[in-house]
N, C-alpha and C positions, 0 to 999 in steps of 0.2 A: 613677435620674434625677439629673441634675446639680442641685445646690442653686442656688436663684434662678431656675431655669427655670420658665416659666409660659406659659399662654395667657390671653387676655383676651377675655371675652364681655361686651359693653357695658363697664361700669366694674368688673366682677368679675374679679380676678386668680385664676387657678386653677393651683395647683402645690403642691409639697411644703412651701413656706413659708407656706401659707395653709390655713385650715380647710377640710375637705372640702366639695366642691360637690355637694350632694345634688339629684338630678333626680327629681321626682315625675312619673312617666310615666302620664298618663291613657290615652294611646294610643287604642285603640278600645273601651275599657271602657264608653264611653257608648252603645254599640250604635247609633250614628247619630243620637242625640238631642242637639241643642245644649243643650236645657234641662238634661239630665242632666250634660252636660259642664261646664256652668257650676256645677252643684252640687258637682262634683268639684273645680273650681277654688276654690270657696269653702272647701271642706274643706282643701285644700292650703295656702291662705293662713292659715287658723286654726292649722295645724300648724307654721307658720313656714317653709314652703318658699320658696326663692329662685327656683326654676325649675320650670316646668310644661312637660312635653313631650307633643306630639301626634304622630299619624301621618297623613301626607298620602297618600291613595290616590286616584289617577285610574285607574280600573280598566282602561279600554281601552288605555291606554298602558303599563300595568304588567303585564298578563297576556294570554296568548293563550287561546283557547277550551279548550285542553287543561287549563288550571287548573281547569276545571269537574269534572275527574275526579280531582283530587288532594285528599285529605282529611288535614288535619293530625292529629297524634297526640293532641291535646287536644280534638278536635271530632268530630262525626258527620256534618258536611256539608262540601262542598268549600271550599277556600280562596277560590275565586272568589265563592261565595255569601256567605261571611263578610264579605269586604271590601266587596262590593256593598251589603250590609246596613248595615255599620258606618261607612262613609266619610261625611264631611261634604262638602258642595259648597263652592265657592270663597267665596260670600257668607257661609255659615255659619262657615267657617274664619277668615275675616277678622274676623268678629264675635267669635269665640272669642279670637283673638289680642288684639284691643282689650280684651276683658274681663280677660284675664290681666294685661296691661300696666297697665291702669287700677287694678289692685290692687297695683301696685308689684313685680310678679314678672317674670322673664324668660320669654318664650315662645320655644321652639324646637320643631322638628318633624323627623320623619324622612321624607324623600322616597323613595318606592319606584319612581320612574320619572323620566325626563327632564322630562315635563310637570309632575310634582309639584314638582321642583326649581325649574322656571321659575315655577310659581305662588307658591312660597315667596319667590322672589327678588322678584317683583312686590309681595309683601306686606311686603318690606323686613325680613325676619328678620335677626337679628344673628349667627346661627351655624346650622350644620347638624349634626344627629345622623344618622349613617349606621348602619343595622342590619347585623348579621352576614351576612345573606343577600346583601347588596350589597358586602361586603368584597372579593370577587373579581370584581365586576361593573366591570371596569376602564373600559369605555366610559362608564358612568354616573359613575364617580369622576372621570374626566377632565373630563366636562361640569361637575360640581359644583366641581372645582378652579378652573375658569375664572371662577367667581362670586366668588372671592377673599374668602371669609368663613371664620372659624375652623370647624374640623370636629372633632367627636368621633366616632370610628370604633369600633364594636364588632367583635370579631374571632372570635366563636364559629364553630366548624365549619371553621376555616381553619388552615393550617400557617404556620410562621414564613416559609417561602418565599413563600406567597401574600401574607401581610401585608407582606412586604418590597416587593413590587411596588406595593401600595397606598401605602405610605409614600413610595416614590420618586415617585409621581405628585404627591402633595401637596408634597413637598419641592421638586420641580422648579418648581412653581407658586408657591412661597414662601407656602404656606397654613399657618397655625398648626394643628397637629394633636395631638390627644390620643387615646390608644388604650385601649380597655376590653376586658379579658378577659371572656368570656361562655361559659356553657354553655346551649345552646338546647334545653332540655327544660323543659316547663311543667306541674308544677313540677320543679325540679332536685333530685334526691336529694343529701343532704349529701356523700356520698363522690365525687360527680361535680363538685363545685364546683371542685376542683383549684387552690387558691390558689398552689401551686407553679408552675402555668402562667402565672399573672399575673406572678410574679417572673421567669420565663423571658422573658416579653414585655418587661419593663422592662430586663432585661439585654441583650436583643437590640436594643432601641431606646432607648439611654440618654439621647438628646436629647429624647424625647417624654414629656410628662405621661401618667400612666397611672392606671387605676382598674378598677372592677368594675361590670359590668351583671349584676345578680343576679336569678335566677328561683326561689330557694328560697322557703320560706313564713315565714321569720323574718329578723331583722336580723343574726343571728350571722355569716354569711359576710361581710357588709359591715364589721362590726366587725373581724374578722380581717384583712380587706383593708387597712383603715386602719393597723393595727399594722404591716403589711408595706409601707407607703408609699403606698397608694392616695390619690389626690387628688380622684377623682370617684367617686360612688356613684349608681347608677341602679337604681330598683325601680319596677315597675308600681304604680299608685296608684288607689284608689277611695274614695268617700266612705263606703261601708259594704260589708261583705263578703257581704251577702245578694243583691247584684245578680247578673245572669246574663251579664255580659260575658265575652268569650273568655279574658281573662287574669286574671279575678278570683281564681282559685285561687292565684296567686302574687303577689297584690297586697297592698301595705300600706295600712292605713287611716290616718285622721288621727292616732290615738294612736301607731301604729307609726312613722309618719313623723316626728312630733315627737321620739320617743325616738331615732330614727336620727340626726336632726340634732344633738341635744344629746349623745348618746352618742359619735358619731363625732368631735365637737369635743373632747370630753374625752380620747379615745384619741389624737387628733392632738397634743394638748398633752403627752401622756405619751411621745411618740415621741422617738427620738434620744438623745443624751447619751453620755458616756464613763464607763467604770468607774473613777471617782475620787471622793473626798469632795466633796460639794457644800458651798460656802461656808456655806450656810444650816444645814448639819448641825452646825456647831460648838457650838451651844447644847445639842446632845445628846451630842456626844463629850466635852464638858466634864465631864459626870457619868458617862457610860457607859464611857469608857476608864479604864484603870488606869495608875498611875505607881509608881515605886519608892519604898518606905516602909521606915523602920527599924522593926524589931519588938522591939528591945532598945536600951538606952543603949549608945552606941559611943564609945570613947575615941580620942583622936588617936593615930594609929600602928597601931591595930588593923586586922586584915584584914576586908574585907567577905566574909561567908559566907551560906550558905542559912539559918543559924541566927539571923543578926541583920538580914537584909534579906528583904523580900517585895514583892509588887505588890498594890496596893489602889486602889479608887476614891477620889476622883474623878480625872479625867484632866487636872486643872489643875496638877498637879505638873510639875516641870521635866524629869524623865527618864521617858520612856514605858516601858511594860512590855517592849516589843520590845528595849530595850537592857539589860535586867536581867542577862543572862549576861555582858555585856561588863565589868560592874562586879565580879562575883565574883572574889576573889583580889587585888583592888587594895587600897590602903591608905587609911585615913581621914585626912583632912587637918586635922580639928578635932573637938572633942567634939560629939556630936549626941545629943539626947534621943530616947527611943523615940517612935514614932508621928509621926516627922517625914518629910515628903516630901523625898527626897534631891535635892541640887543638884549640878551638875557641879563647883562650887567646893569641895564636900565631899570630893572625890576627889584624893588626892595625885598630882601629875604626875611 
């Protein structure tokens, strides 16, 4: 990603020059209870989260009756039944948004249908998060692009070719877009995180902010992603892991979330740089480096040899150890006492 490239959600700039934007996704972990959702928001605030993400499900516009026969890998009932049970109605979702924002956090949500996007637009959300399952739902993407709000797009289960079509839709609409690498397994085994795929994503779309939407059970994948340039980190979130929500198994709690926010910020600060001495290291090189030193008294006109010169600490002498061999065989320009740090003026020209 190009330096200084960023998207902006409300007043928060998100990009490689800014601390990672951590999204605490309560999603549908509340199991359809606004009261529980608010408890999760409280926990996210205590953890220091900037952003809480919800999922907006309007079932009849999202699914056909065939969905009643489709059972997700992490469940024993149909996806239709899960979403019917876990969705909030419009009044409840508005109340949840107000609750999040009154606590000083950013509220965003994932619309899973056209009606869901329209609801969120009527709620005046500041950005949209689009899930991996909708990455190749180009009719829905075109609809959301016309709303002209920043978009964070997860790209799991999709190829670079599929993602290119999605990127083109938002680019044509001049919509700020960030891309998240994702593996859609709940939980995701470590070997299927594939951080290399995230780098491939960033290389394929160098003008877009990128990050990781993670479904493992620890923060390690997110930390690794930050080291590789991720600017956005998303994990499912719960107030405690004893709850029975669909995504609890791969959710972080308050402690995990706080550690992710603080840890990712530390790793972000460690990123970048060139392999050269830091100016601040001089206080160390002054004692750690070695410079050329006489190990015997040397008379004017004598030849410098391995028997009368060597290299010793500190590094505050004039001639560094790297120049030692250049001096051997040259003549001494003046008398020098033993244990003196050699100067260039001591060498006969």
